[in-house]
C-alpha positions in Angstrom: 244.1 293.0 119.6 245.6 294.2 116.3 247.6 297.4 116.4 248.9 297.0 120.0 252.5 298.1 120.7 254.4 297.3 123.9 257.8 298.6 124.9 260.4 295.9 125.7 263.8 296.8 127.1 266.5 294.2 126.6 270.2 293.8 127.6 273.2 292.9 125.5 274.6 289.4 125.8 278.3 289.4 126.4 278.8 285.7 125.7 277.2 283.1 123.5 276.8 279.3 123.6 274.8 276.9 125.6 276.8 277.4 128.8 276.1 281.1 128.8 272.4 280.5 128.0 272.0 278.2 131.0 273.6 280.7 133.2 271.2 283.4 132.1 268.2 281.2 132.6 269.3 280.3 136.1 269.5 284.1 136.8 265.9 284.6 135.5 266.7 285.8 132.0 265.7 284.5 128.5 268.4 284.6 125.8 267.4 285.8 122.4 268.4 287.3 119.1 267.0 290.4 117.3 267.2 290.0 113.5 267.3 293.4 111.7 266.0 294.2 108.3 269.3 295.5 107.2 271.6 295.1 110.2 273.2 291.9 111.5 271.7 289.8 114.2 271.9 291.3 117.7 272.1 288.8 120.7 270.3 290.0 123.8 268.7 288.8 127.0 265.5 289.8 128.7 263.9 289.2 132.1 261.7 286.1 131.8 258.8 287.7 133.7 259.0 290.8 131.5 258.9 288.7 128.3 256.0 286.7 129.6 254.1 289.9 130.4 254.3 291.3 126.9 253.5 288.0 125.2 250.5 287.2 127.3 248.8 290.6 126.9 245.9 291.5 124.7 247.9 291.3 121.5 249.0 287.8 122.1 252.0 286.5 120.1 251.3 289.1 117.3 251.9 292.2 119.4 254.3 294.8 118.0 257.3 295.0 120.3 259.1 298.3 120.5 262.5 296.8 121.4 264.9 299.1 123.2 268.5 297.9 123.1 270.7 298.6 126.1 272.3 302.0 126.0 270.0 303.2 123.1 267.0 305.5 123.1 265.7 304.5 119.7 263.1 301.7 119.3 263.1 298.8 116.9 259.5 297.7 116.0 259.7 293.9 116.0 257.5 290.8 116.0 258.0 287.4 117.5 259.7 285.3 114.9 260.2 282.1 116.8 260.6 280.8 120.4 261.6 277.6 122.3 260.1 276.5 125.5 260.7 273.9 128.2 258.2 271.0 127.6 258.0 270.3 131.4 258.0 273.7 133.0 256.4 275.5 130.1 258.8 278.4 130.3 260.3 280.2 127.3 263.9 279.3 127.0 264.9 281.2 123.8 263.3 283.8 121.7 263.9 285.2 118.2 262.6 288.7 117.3 262.3 290.1 113.7 262.6 293.8 113.2 259.9 295.0 110.7 258.8 298.1 108.9 255.3 299.2 109.9 254.5 300.3 106.4 255.2 297.0 104.7 253.0 293.8 104.9 254.3 290.7 106.6 253.2 287.0 106.8 251.9 285.5 110.0 250.0 282.4 111.2 246.7 283.2 113.0 244.6 280.8 115.0 240.9 280.2 114.1 238.3 280.3 116.9 234.9 278.6 116.3 231.9 280.5 117.7 228.2 279.7 117.8 228.5 276.0 117.8 225.9 275.5 120.5 223.3 277.1 118.2 224.1 275.1 115.1 221.1 273.1 113.9 223.3 270.1 113.1 224.7 270.1 116.7 221.1 270.3 118.1 220.3 267.2 116.1 223.2 265.4 117.8 225.9 266.1 115.3 229.6 266.6 116.2 231.7 269.6 115.2 235.2 268.8 113.9 237.7 271.6 113.5 239.9 270.4 110.7 242.2 273.5 110.4 243.1 275.4 113.6 245.1 278.3 112.0 245.6 280.0 108.7 248.4 282.0 107.0 247.7 285.6 106.4 249.4 288.8 105.0 248.8 292.2 106.5 250.6 295.2 107.8 252.3 294.5 111.2 249.8 296.7 113.0 246.8 294.9 111.4 247.7 291.3 112.1 244.7 290.0 114.1 245.3 288.0 117.3 242.8 285.4 116.0 240.0 285.0 113.4 236.5 284.1 114.4 234.6 281.5 112.3 230.8 281.6 112.9 229.4 278.1 112.6 225.9 278.8 114.1 224.2 278.0 110.8 225.8 274.7 110.1 223.4 271.8 109.3 224.1 268.1 109.6 226.9 267.1 107.2 227.8 270.7 106.4 231.3 271.8 105.6 232.9 275.2 105.9 235.9 276.1 103.8 238.4 278.9 103.9 236.4 280.8 101.3 233.7 281.2 103.9 236.0 282.8 106.4 235.6 286.5 106.8 238.7 288.6 107.5 239.2 292.2 108.6 239.9 294.8 106.0 243.6 294.7 105.0 244.1 291.0 105.9 244.7 288.7 103.0 244.4 284.9 103.3 247.3 283.0 101.7 246.1 279.4 101.9 243.9 277.5 99.4 240.3 278.7 99.5 239.1 275.1 99.3 240.9 274.2 102.6 238.3 272.6 105.0 238.0 274.4 108.3 235.1 272.7 110.0 232.5 270.0 109.6 229.4 268.7 111.3 228.8 265.0 111.1 226.9 262.3 112.9 228.9 260.7 115.8 230.5 257.4 114.9 229.5 254.3 116.8 232.0 251.6 117.7 230.8 248.2 116.6 232.0 245.3 118.7 233.5 242.5 116.6 231.3 239.4 116.3 232.2 236.4 118.5 233.9 233.7 116.6 232.9 230.0 116.9 236.2 229.2 118.6 235.7 231.9 121.2 232.1 230.7 121.8 233.3 227.1 122.3 236.0 228.2 124.6 233.5 230.2 126.8 231.1 227.2 126.9 233.9 224.9 127.9 235.0 227.3 130.7 231.4 227.5 131.9 231.1 223.7 132.0 234.2 223.4 134.1 233.0 226.0 136.4 229.8 224.1 137.0 231.6 221.0 138.1 233.6 222.8 140.8 230.8 222.8 143.5 230.3 219.0 143.1 233.9 218.3 143.7 233.9 220.6 146.7 231.0 218.7 148.2 232.9 215.4 148.2 234.8 216.1 151.5 236.7 213.3 153.2 234.5 211.3 155.6 236.8 212.0 158.5 236.3 215.7 158.1 232.5 215.3 158.0 232.6 213.1 161.1 234.7 215.7 163.0 232.3 218.4 161.9 229.2 216.4 163.0 230.5 215.5 166.4 230.6 219.0 167.6 232.7 217.9 170.6 235.8 219.6 171.9 238.5 217.3 173.4 238.8 218.0 177.0 
């Protein structure tokens, strides 16, 4: 939710470099950097489970983090600037935080959630909803950045298109992208048409079928000796 603030205590990093970062990760910490508005970048590390807790709360990735540096009592209101994660384990491996002023607007990327699709007349007629754009760029005060924006598509008819100009935003949130950006469409499902069989393929199939029909005739022409042995039904004593 917009306006949520969570305290995050971090520790100073004594060393830098990939070797030190690997050591921290093995110990359960995530290396990071806090970029200040007027001060130089401050390297830090934070417990992986603590970072996961604050970033998976109600505010999502747009939560305001009141960062407390080791040995300090003052807080540094910050937002998530960037992060890196392990593609296999899904864990965050590095995080960048940006200190912000709560009275000055910032830019952020916010995801779009489609709602009401099951009630759309076009969907009831068999149409398919396609979400063309999944997020938008917005400007707002740090405390007013929404976790996501809902796009109501319950009124979409077949072949309808919804553009950015149709997206409603909370007060204080300004859209930065082109208003003609397509967000969602409802269209008839496409059908895959099998390619027509060529004359060569048809001839090849007919030839293969003819050869297959001759096989039983050849199998019936068993050697006479074999037939005689089979007809006798006697077992040598």
